[in-house]
FIDOTOR-137224 format. One record per residue (C-alpha): residue number from 0; x negated, z negated, y negated. Coordinates in pm, 1 decimal. Each point is the difference from the previous one (the first is absolute). Layout:
<rozas>
ROZA   num          u          w          v
ROZA   NUM          X          Z          Y
...
</rozas>
This chain:
<rozas>
ROZA   num          u          w          v
ROZA     0    -2695.8    -4013.7     3908.6
ROZA     1      196.6     -108.7     -305.1
ROZA     2      330.0      176.3      -51.5
ROZA     3      217.5       24.0     -307.6
ROZA     4      355.8      114.0      -53.8
ROZA     5       68.9      325.5     -180.4
ROZA     6      202.4     -150.3     -285.2
ROZA     7     -289.6     -241.6      -72.8
ROZA     8     -239.0      296.2      -20.6
ROZA     9      236.3      167.5     -245.3
ROZA    10        7.1     -312.2     -216.8
ROZA    11     -380.2      -21.2        6.1
ROZA    12      -35.6      364.7     -106.4
ROZA    13      282.6      -10.9     -253.6
ROZA    14      174.8      293.1      161.3
ROZA    15      355.3       59.7      125.9
ROZA    16       28.9      -91.8      367.5
ROZA    17      133.1      344.5      102.7
ROZA    18     -304.1      170.9     -150.0
ROZA    19     -234.7     -229.9      189.5
ROZA    20      191.5       70.7      319.4
ROZA    21      -23.0      375.9      -55.1
ROZA    22     -376.8      -17.7      -54.2
ROZA    23      -48.9     -220.5      305.5
ROZA    24      186.7      252.4      212.2
ROZA    25     -227.8      274.6     -141.5
ROZA    26     -291.8     -213.2      118.7
ROZA    27      149.9      -11.2      348.1
ROZA    28      136.8     -356.4       -5.1
ROZA    29      293.2      -76.4      231.5
ROZA    30      236.2     -191.2     -227.5
ROZA    31      378.1      -39.7       19.4
ROZA    32       86.3     -179.7     -323.0
ROZA    33     -137.0     -218.8     -279.0
ROZA    34      -28.4     -293.8      238.3
ROZA    35     -242.2      179.9      229.7
ROZA    36     -351.5     -143.0       19.8
ROZA    37     -322.9      199.6      -37.8
ROZA    38     -369.4      -80.5       38.7
ROZA    39     -212.6      -82.9     -304.7
ROZA    40     -224.7      296.2       92.1
ROZA    41      293.0      231.2      -54.8
ROZA    42       70.7     -168.6     -332.4
ROZA    43     -358.2       79.2     -110.6
ROZA    44       49.4      363.6       93.0
ROZA    45      321.3       -0.1     -198.2
ROZA    46     -174.0     -146.1     -306.3
ROZA    47     -278.3      260.0       20.3
ROZA    48      255.3      282.0       16.5
ROZA    49      191.2     -136.7     -296.6
ROZA    50     -318.8      -26.5     -205.6
ROZA    51      -94.9      356.3       91.5
ROZA    52      340.6      130.2     -109.8
ROZA    53      -19.0     -188.1     -326.8
ROZA    54     -343.4      142.6      -79.4
ROZA    55      117.5      349.6       85.3
ROZA    56      306.9      -33.5     -220.6
ROZA    57     -218.9     -120.3     -286.0
ROZA    58     -230.8      297.9       40.5
ROZA    59      297.4      237.1        2.0
ROZA    60      139.0     -165.4     -311.8
ROZA    61     -329.8       41.2     -182.3
ROZA    62      -25.5      360.3      117.2
ROZA    63      348.5       73.3     -129.3
ROZA    64     -102.8     -139.1     -337.5
ROZA    65     -302.1      233.5       -1.8
ROZA    66      187.1      309.8      117.1
ROZA    67      122.4      281.0     -222.4
ROZA    68      316.2      146.1      147.9
ROZA    69       51.8      368.6      -77.0
ROZA    70      367.1       94.7        6.6
ROZA    71      -25.3      317.3     -211.2
ROZA    72     -255.3      283.4      -25.2
ROZA    73     -291.1     -150.7     -199.2
ROZA    74      -47.0      194.6     -322.9
ROZA    75     -263.8      -93.1     -256.6
ROZA    76      251.7     -203.2     -201.6
ROZA    77      136.0     -179.6      308.9
ROZA    78     -347.8      -86.1      128.1
ROZA    79     -104.3     -135.0     -338.8
ROZA    80      310.7     -220.4       -3.3
ROZA    81      -67.3     -131.6      349.8
ROZA    82     -362.4      -78.8      -85.7
ROZA    83       87.9     -153.6     -333.7
ROZA    84     -231.2      241.4     -182.8
ROZA    85       27.9      252.7     -278.5
ROZA    86       35.2      362.7      107.3
ROZA    87     -326.7       83.0     -178.1
ROZA    88     -183.9     -254.6      217.9
ROZA    89      138.5      156.0      316.6
ROZA    90      -86.8      347.2     -131.6
ROZA    91     -364.3     -101.7      -38.9
ROZA    92      -11.7     -130.6      356.3
ROZA    93      161.2      320.1      126.4
ROZA    94     -259.3      202.8     -191.4
ROZA    95     -273.1     -181.3      195.7
ROZA    96      166.5      135.6      315.6
ROZA    97       27.7      353.2     -147.0
ROZA    98      378.9      -24.3        9.6
ROZA    99      205.6      157.4     -279.2
ROZA   100      354.1     -139.5       22.9
ROZA   101      311.5      202.0      -71.5
ROZA   102      251.3     -181.7     -217.2
ROZA   103      290.4       71.0      234.4
ROZA   104     -173.0       15.1      338.8
ROZA   105      -96.2     -298.2      215.9
ROZA   106     -363.1      -91.6       46.6
ROZA   107     -171.3       63.9      337.2
ROZA   108       59.4     -292.4      240.6
ROZA   109     -367.0      -74.3       69.3
ROZA   110      -74.8       -6.9     -372.5
ROZA   111      286.5     -240.8      -60.4
ROZA   112     -111.6     -225.2      286.8
ROZA   113     -358.1       -5.5     -123.6
ROZA   114       93.3      -95.8     -356.5
ROZA   115      229.6     -275.2      124.6
ROZA   116     -261.7     -136.3      242.0
ROZA   117     -254.6      -10.9     -281.7
ROZA   118      232.0     -248.1     -171.2
ROZA   119       -0.4     -220.3      309.8
ROZA   120      348.4       95.4      123.3
ROZA   121      128.8      147.4      323.2
ROZA   122      235.6      301.4        6.1
ROZA   123      333.0       28.6      175.5
ROZA   124      190.6      329.8        1.7
ROZA   125      373.2      -28.8       52.8
ROZA   126      138.2      204.2      289.4
ROZA   127     -136.9      355.7       14.1
ROZA   128      -98.5        5.5     -367.8
ROZA   129     -368.6       64.5       70.0
ROZA   130       77.0      304.7      217.6
ROZA   131      247.8      127.4     -259.5
ROZA   132     -261.8      -25.8     -275.6
ROZA   133     -255.3      185.5      211.6
ROZA   134      250.3      276.3       67.7
ROZA   135       86.9       32.2     -369.8
ROZA   136     -369.8       43.3      -83.9
ROZA   137      -54.8      282.4      247.0
ROZA   138     -103.2      318.6     -177.8
ROZA   139      108.2      329.6      148.2
ROZA   140     -291.7      204.4      131.8
ROZA   141       46.3      370.2      -68.1
ROZA   142     -192.7      303.5      126.5
ROZA   143     -320.6       63.4     -195.2
ROZA   144     -232.0      299.7      -33.3
ROZA   145     -287.0       10.7      251.2
ROZA   146     -353.9      -51.4     -127.5
ROZA   147     -218.2      274.8      145.2
ROZA   148     -378.4        1.6       -2.6
ROZA   149     -188.9      329.4       16.8
ROZA   150     -318.4      -46.9      205.5
ROZA   151     -265.5      232.1      135.5
ROZA   152     -350.8      143.2      -25.0
ROZA   153     -146.9      120.0     -329.1
ROZA   154      114.1      348.4     -107.1
ROZA   155      264.8       27.0      270.3
ROZA   156      266.4       46.0     -268.0
ROZA   157      157.7     -340.8      -59.6
ROZA   158       36.9       32.5     -376.4
ROZA   159       90.3      368.6       30.5
ROZA   160      279.7     -108.8      232.3
ROZA   161      124.9     -243.7     -263.5
ROZA   162      -27.6      279.5     -255.6
ROZA   163      224.2      212.3      216.0
ROZA   164      248.0     -282.9       33.7
ROZA   165       -6.6      -96.6     -366.4
ROZA   166      -52.6      361.2     -117.4
ROZA   167     -283.3     -116.5     -229.0
ROZA   168     -369.9       80.9      -31.7
ROZA   169     -176.8     -333.8       37.4
ROZA   170     -273.1      124.3      234.9
ROZA   171     -154.7      228.8     -260.5
ROZA   172      -46.8     -293.7     -238.8
ROZA   173     -196.4     -209.3      248.3
ROZA   174     -376.7       -2.8      -35.1
ROZA   175     -144.2      224.6      269.1
ROZA   176      346.9       43.0      148.1
ROZA   177      -25.3     -347.8      156.4
ROZA   178      256.7     -269.8      -76.5
ROZA   179     -173.6     -290.5     -173.3
ROZA   180      281.6     -257.8       -0.2
ROZA   181      319.5      -99.2      175.3
ROZA   182      314.9      139.5     -160.5
ROZA   183      367.4      -63.7       70.6
ROZA   184      265.1      265.1      -57.2
ROZA   185      371.4        5.4       76.4
ROZA   186      181.0      323.9       78.2
ROZA   187      362.7       90.4       57.1
ROZA   188       80.2      178.7      325.1
ROZA   189      359.8      113.5       21.0
ROZA   190      130.2     -306.7     -179.3
ROZA   191     -229.9     -241.1      186.3
ROZA   192     -324.7     -141.5     -135.9
ROZA   193     -340.8      -23.0      165.8
ROZA   194     -291.4     -190.2     -153.5
ROZA   195     -336.7      159.3       72.9
ROZA   196     -340.3     -164.8      -32.0
ROZA   197     -297.3      233.3      -33.8
ROZA   198     -324.2     -155.4      127.0
ROZA   199     -361.6      116.1      -37.9
ROZA   200     -139.7      192.7      293.3
ROZA   201     -370.7      -24.4      -77.2
ROZA   202     -200.5     -243.8      211.2
ROZA   203      -98.6     -197.2     -312.3
ROZA   204      360.8     -121.4      -33.1
ROZA   205       49.2     -175.0      335.4
ROZA   206      133.3     -323.7     -148.5
ROZA   207      247.8      181.4     -223.5
ROZA   208      130.6      200.0      293.9
ROZA   209       52.3     -317.8      197.3
ROZA   210      196.6     -150.6     -288.2
ROZA   211      219.9      308.0       -8.9
ROZA   212       89.7      -31.5      367.8
ROZA   213       86.8     -368.6      -32.3
ROZA   214      283.2       53.9     -247.8
ROZA   215      170.4      287.3      176.2
ROZA   216      290.2       49.5      238.7
ROZA   217     -107.3      338.1      135.7
ROZA   218     -343.9      161.9       11.0
ROZA   219      -29.8      376.8      -24.5
ROZA   220     -330.2      109.0      148.6
ROZA   221     -114.9      331.9     -144.1
ROZA   222     -230.0      200.3      229.0
ROZA   223     -131.0      345.4      -88.5
ROZA   224       88.1      251.6      271.6
ROZA   225     -335.2      177.5      -41.0
ROZA   226     -212.2     -315.0      -17.1
ROZA   227      164.0     -234.0      249.5
ROZA   228      -43.5     -374.5       41.1
ROZA   229     -293.5     -129.8     -207.7
ROZA   230     -158.1     -347.1      -51.5
ROZA   231      233.6      -99.2     -284.3
ROZA   232      293.9      125.5      206.6
ROZA   233      -87.6     -249.9      272.2
ROZA   234      -50.3     -271.7     -259.3
ROZA   235      340.9       77.5     -153.4
ROZA   236      159.5      -33.3      343.4
ROZA   237     -163.0     -341.3       38.4
ROZA   238      126.2     -113.4     -342.2
ROZA   239      354.6      107.9       79.8
ROZA   240       -7.8     -175.0      336.2
ROZA   241     -141.3     -316.0     -157.0
ROZA   242      291.8        6.7     -244.5
ROZA   243      237.2       49.8      296.4
ROZA   244      179.3      298.8     -153.1
ROZA   245      122.1      318.9      173.4
ROZA   246     -217.0      309.3      -45.8
ROZA   247      130.6      350.2      -72.3
ROZA   248     -252.0      282.4       17.3
ROZA   249        0.3      285.8     -249.2
ROZA   250     -216.7      278.9      143.3
ROZA   251      -99.0      171.2     -323.9
ROZA   252     -159.4      333.9      -89.8
ROZA   253      172.5      193.8      276.3
ROZA   254      -30.7      306.6     -224.8
ROZA   255     -382.0        1.7       16.1
ROZA   256     -204.0      218.5      235.4
ROZA   257     -115.8     -203.0      299.0
ROZA   258      297.6     -237.2      -19.2
ROZA   259       67.7     -146.2      344.2
ROZA   260      285.8     -255.9       -0.5
ROZA   261      -12.0      -36.0      378.9
ROZA   262     -364.7     -102.6      -12.8
ROZA   263       89.0     -260.4     -263.6
ROZA   264      274.0     -140.3      225.3
ROZA   265     -247.1      -23.7      286.4
ROZA   266     -245.7     -189.7     -219.7
ROZA   267      274.8     -231.8     -121.9
ROZA   268      107.2      -74.0      357.3
ROZA   269     -355.0     -115.3       70.0
ROZA   270       58.4     -270.0     -261.1
ROZA   271      334.2     -109.7      140.4
ROZA   272      226.5      216.1     -218.3
ROZA   273      191.5      201.6      259.8
ROZA   274      223.5      269.3     -157.6
ROZA   275      372.1      -15.6       79.1
ROZA   276       -4.6      344.4      158.7
ROZA   277     -264.5     -132.2      239.4
ROZA   278      217.7     -292.7      101.1
ROZA   279     -137.7     -244.8     -256.3
ROZA   280      150.2     -172.8     -305.4
ROZA   281     -205.1      153.9     -282.3
ROZA   282      183.6      246.0     -223.2
ROZA   283     -222.3      293.8      -96.8
ROZA   284      107.5      243.5     -273.0
ROZA   285     -188.4      321.8      -73.0
ROZA   286      -28.4       61.4     -375.7
ROZA   287     -183.8      191.6     -265.8
ROZA   288      -14.3     -220.9     -307.9
ROZA   289     -156.1      280.2     -203.1
ROZA   290      278.4      247.6       85.6
ROZA   291      265.6     -274.1       16.2
ROZA   292       97.8       86.1      355.2
ROZA   293      149.2     -261.1      231.3
ROZA   294       34.1     -254.3     -282.2
ROZA   295      374.9      -43.6       46.3
ROZA   296      -47.3      -50.4      374.5
ROZA   297     -252.5     -275.9      -72.3
ROZA   298      233.7     -170.3     -248.2
ROZA   299      285.2       16.5      249.1
ROZA   300     -216.4     -166.4      264.3
ROZA   301     -102.4     -272.6     -246.9
ROZA   302      363.9      -76.0      -80.3
ROZA   303       86.6        3.1      370.4
ROZA   304     -276.1     -252.9       68.9
ROZA   305      121.5     -210.4     -294.0
ROZA   306      350.5       -3.2      148.6
ROZA   307     -139.9     -122.7      330.8
ROZA   308     -186.4     -280.1     -180.3
ROZA   309      323.0     -108.3     -177.0
ROZA   310     -187.8      -93.8     -317.1
ROZA   311      202.6     -232.0     -222.4
ROZA   312      -65.0     -213.3     -306.4
ROZA   313      171.3     -234.6     -242.6
ROZA   314       98.5      156.5     -330.8
ROZA   315       64.8     -332.9     -171.7
ROZA   316     -186.9     -327.3      -27.1
ROZA   317     -373.8      -76.6       -5.1
ROZA   318     -231.5      284.1       99.5
ROZA   319     -350.7       32.6      140.9
ROZA   320     -218.9      300.7      -71.7
ROZA   321     -341.9      144.5       77.1
ROZA   322     -237.8      131.7     -266.7
ROZA   323     -114.6      343.5      114.7
ROZA   324     -235.4       75.5     -287.6
ROZA   325     -100.4     -154.3     -331.7
ROZA   326     -240.8       64.2     -282.6
ROZA   327     -181.7     -193.4     -269.4
ROZA   328       73.8      101.6     -355.6
ROZA   329     -287.4     -123.7     -217.9
ROZA   330      224.3       22.2     -302.6
ROZA   331      240.7     -249.1      153.5
ROZA   332     -259.2     -244.3      131.3
ROZA   333       10.0     -157.1      343.7
ROZA   334      112.8     -314.9      172.7
ROZA   335     -255.6     -283.3      -24.9
ROZA   336     -202.5      -46.2      317.0
</rozas>
């Protein structure tokens, strides 16, 4: 097999002899100096490796030319400068992503990366800049009021309970004494707020009741002590469970003749709601909404449950809400269908 000296290989490749020797040693060649001889097969391997390294270096060079290096937190002005665009152009693209930039705060990293990629560039963050930007954008989550849904069978006293809490007379204004719509009310309890949602109890309002349970943190199930668990009571339990929210039971109308709270607890246990005093996890509070008895105990239990849930929310930045009720005003027109 033909052999060739190392210095001749270096001349052929136009490379310094010491570099050729280093690469040959990396390929496993046993050479002592530039006068050592190697097989032509090894020279071919050497040429292939050199070509590979040259191609890789060229690709890296092109990538560097197409890479935007971020050395400072990317504000709107900085990003516009890096992209070679006017700030108004970048603002329009941010609007498409539902991002409203703050003049002095950096833009979210993923938003920055997306806008830069859309221009055909790669993104390189210097050091820990990306993590620092993410940390600066974190919004403190503070305790928020619990959202409580009042559920139960028709005429078991749901709206009367809210009346007692709000000290108003809504029930008397409802047609037939039956709530016809979902309503949201916020009350102050010893310096803390609770948001209540009143839902219809009549069987004709099944869908509305389900909607009420799906936006709540805690469900208060109202059961009349003289009537016990009824069909809509069971349905309300199912809605609350489907929404995966804890259930507190308000055993109402304890002032009425024939009231039997223990019988109610037994019926509830048959549906998986085992009272705490029976070794279960369901809080049951005996109340009389009409006489406003036990109301404070119920509110205390709601706030205790809220504390256990550790409900928190952002008080700054974009928000998401749920429409509880709406109405069409013919005088104002309507959205086109």
